One Martini backbone bead per residue (centre of mass of N, CA, C, O) as a GRO file, in nm:
protein
  117
    1MET     BB    1 -12.775  23.614   6.489
    2SER     BB    2 -12.822  23.521   6.810
    3THR     BB    3 -12.720  23.770   6.972
    4LEU     BB    4 -12.932  23.971   6.870
    5GLU     BB    5 -13.176  23.822   6.992
    6GLU     BB    6 -13.081  23.836   7.285
    7LEU     BB    7 -13.081  24.144   7.301
    8ARG     BB    8 -13.377  24.185   7.238
    9LYS     BB    9 -13.486  24.025   7.481
   10GLY     BB   10 -13.347  24.192   7.702
   11GLU     BB   11 -13.490  24.462   7.624
   12LEU     BB   12 -13.784  24.363   7.639
   13PHE     BB   13 -13.738  24.248   7.957
   14LEU     BB   14 -13.535  24.416   8.121
   15ASP     BB   15 -13.250  24.230   8.116
   16ALA     BB   16 -12.950  24.319   8.229
   17SER     BB   17 -12.807  24.045   8.277
   18ALA     BB   18 -12.831  23.942   7.986
   19LEU     BB   19 -12.697  24.181   7.842
   20GLU     BB   20 -12.416  24.176   7.983
   21GLN     BB   21 -12.304  23.917   7.838
   22SER     BB   22 -12.303  24.093   7.536
   23LEU     BB   23 -12.120  24.319   7.660
   24ALA     BB   24 -11.893  24.540   7.655
   25ALA     BB   25 -11.740  24.737   7.882
   26SER     BB   26 -11.689  24.958   7.627
   27PHE     BB   27 -11.956  25.030   7.548
   28THR     BB   28 -12.133  25.210   7.279
   29LEU     BB   29 -12.378  25.476   7.255
   30ILE     BB   30 -12.551  25.617   6.970
   31GLU     BB   31 -12.816  25.869   7.030
   32GLU     BB   32 -12.942  26.152   6.933
   33GLY     BB   33 -12.640  26.289   6.974
   34SER     BB   34 -12.561  26.084   7.194
   35ARG     BB   35 -12.324  25.951   7.444
   36ILE     BB   36 -12.250  25.622   7.570
   37SER     BB   37 -12.016  25.493   7.810
   38GLY     BB   38 -12.046  25.193   7.901
   39SER     BB   39 -12.234  24.940   8.029
   40PHE     BB   40 -12.346  25.073   8.283
   41ALA     BB   41 -12.477  25.326   8.143
   42TYR     BB   42 -12.683  25.136   7.990
   43LEU     BB   43 -12.802  24.939   8.220
   44GLU     BB   44 -12.915  25.115   8.454
   45PRO     BB   45 -13.178  25.230   8.318
   46ILE     BB   46 -13.302  24.948   8.287
   47ARG     BB   47 -13.316  24.873   8.584
   48ARG     BB   48 -13.488  25.119   8.674
   49LEU     BB   49 -13.732  25.072   8.496
   50ARG     BB   50 -13.805  24.798   8.621
   51GLU     BB   51 -13.832  24.902   8.920
   52ARG     BB   52 -14.073  25.112   8.824
   53GLY     BB   53 -14.258  24.929   8.612
   54GLY     BB   54 -14.166  24.904   8.347
   55GLU     BB   55 -14.269  24.834   7.992
   56VAL     BB   56 -14.221  24.638   7.715
   57LYS     BB   57 -14.437  24.582   7.441
   58GLU     BB   58 -14.228  24.642   7.193
   59LEU     BB   59 -13.972  24.460   6.986
   60ARG     BB   60 -13.839  24.520   6.665
   61PHE     BB   61 -13.653  24.351   6.402
   62ASP     BB   62 -13.602  24.473   6.079
   63GLN     BB   63 -13.421  24.431   5.804
   64THR     BB   64 -13.192  24.226   5.849
   65LEU     BB   65 -12.826  24.272   5.843
   66VAL     BB   66 -12.544  24.051   5.826
   67ARG     BB   67 -12.188  24.106   5.864
   68VAL     BB   68 -11.886  23.926   5.823
   69TYR     BB   69 -11.535  24.014   5.942
   70GLY     BB   70 -11.425  23.780   6.089
   71GLY     BB   71 -11.394  23.934   6.413
   72SER     BB   72 -11.637  24.090   6.274
   73ALA     BB   73 -11.965  24.260   6.304
   74VAL     BB   74 -12.260  24.378   6.117
   75ALA     BB   75 -12.576  24.514   6.220
   76THR     BB   76 -12.872  24.592   6.038
   77TYR     BB   77 -13.177  24.778   6.135
   78ARG     BB   78 -13.514  24.795   6.201
   79TYR     BB   79 -13.684  24.965   6.468
   80THR     BB   80 -13.942  24.886   6.718
   81LYS     BB   81 -14.064  25.078   7.009
   82SER     BB   82 -14.262  25.006   7.308
   83TRP     BB   83 -14.347  25.187   7.620
   84ASN     BB   84 -14.393  25.193   7.974
   85GLU     BB   85 -14.391  25.497   8.190
   86ALA     BB   86 -14.564  25.619   8.431
   87GLY     BB   87 -14.831  25.584   8.233
   88VAL     BB   88 -14.652  25.624   7.970
   89ARG     BB   89 -14.648  25.616   7.629
   90HIS     BB   90 -14.393  25.489   7.412
   91ARG     BB   91 -14.235  25.570   7.081
   92GLU     BB   92 -14.002  25.411   6.852
   93GLN     BB   93 -13.808  25.459   6.546
   94GLY     BB   94 -13.547  25.299   6.333
   95TRP     BB   95 -13.201  25.283   6.301
   96SER     BB   96 -12.945  25.020   6.322
   97SER     BB   97 -12.597  24.978   6.432
   98ASP     BB   98 -12.405  24.688   6.499
   99VAL     BB   99 -12.103  24.606   6.675
  100PHE     BB  100 -11.889  24.321   6.665
  101GLU     BB  101 -11.695  24.090   6.868
  102LEU     BB  102 -11.476  23.822   6.872
  103ARG     BB  103 -11.411  23.593   7.090
  104ASP     BB  104 -11.208  23.332   7.183
  105ASP     BB  105 -11.480  23.154   7.273
  106GLY     BB  106 -11.708  23.256   7.031
  107ALA     BB  107 -11.825  23.510   7.133
  108TRP     BB  108 -12.036  23.783   7.099
  109LEU     BB  109 -11.972  24.136   7.119
  110LEU     BB  110 -12.099  24.436   7.199
  111ILE     BB  111 -11.949  24.766   7.115
  112LEU     BB  112 -12.170  24.906   6.911
  113ARG     BB  113 -12.439  25.158   6.899
  114HIS     BB  114 -12.639  25.300   6.627
  115ARG     BB  115 -12.907  25.536   6.658
  116GLY     BB  116 -13.180  25.638   6.435
  117ARG     BB  117 -13.469  25.817   6.291
   0.00000   0.00000   0.00000
């Protein structure tokens, strides 16, 4: 699914504008027991990290499996991410499940991301 790769690139380059194209306005992120609702709530920290000079050094999606169910799709994968923020290096890895919805124009929109370590 090319949409998944575009999302990976947007997150890797902290390109909130590119990510916004593939996110539903009602996008929900569930990560480490917390929930973020709305695409703005997800994108704004990415914009701020970029403005502060943060940089993602690595973002890999491995063991990717995508299943399409008519107008919905689910992608599961193992992710590895490392980034620098304010001179401190961070690293995380875990599993992700992304749920997509097919728009009338043929584009896939990410509506839900659930990540856990």
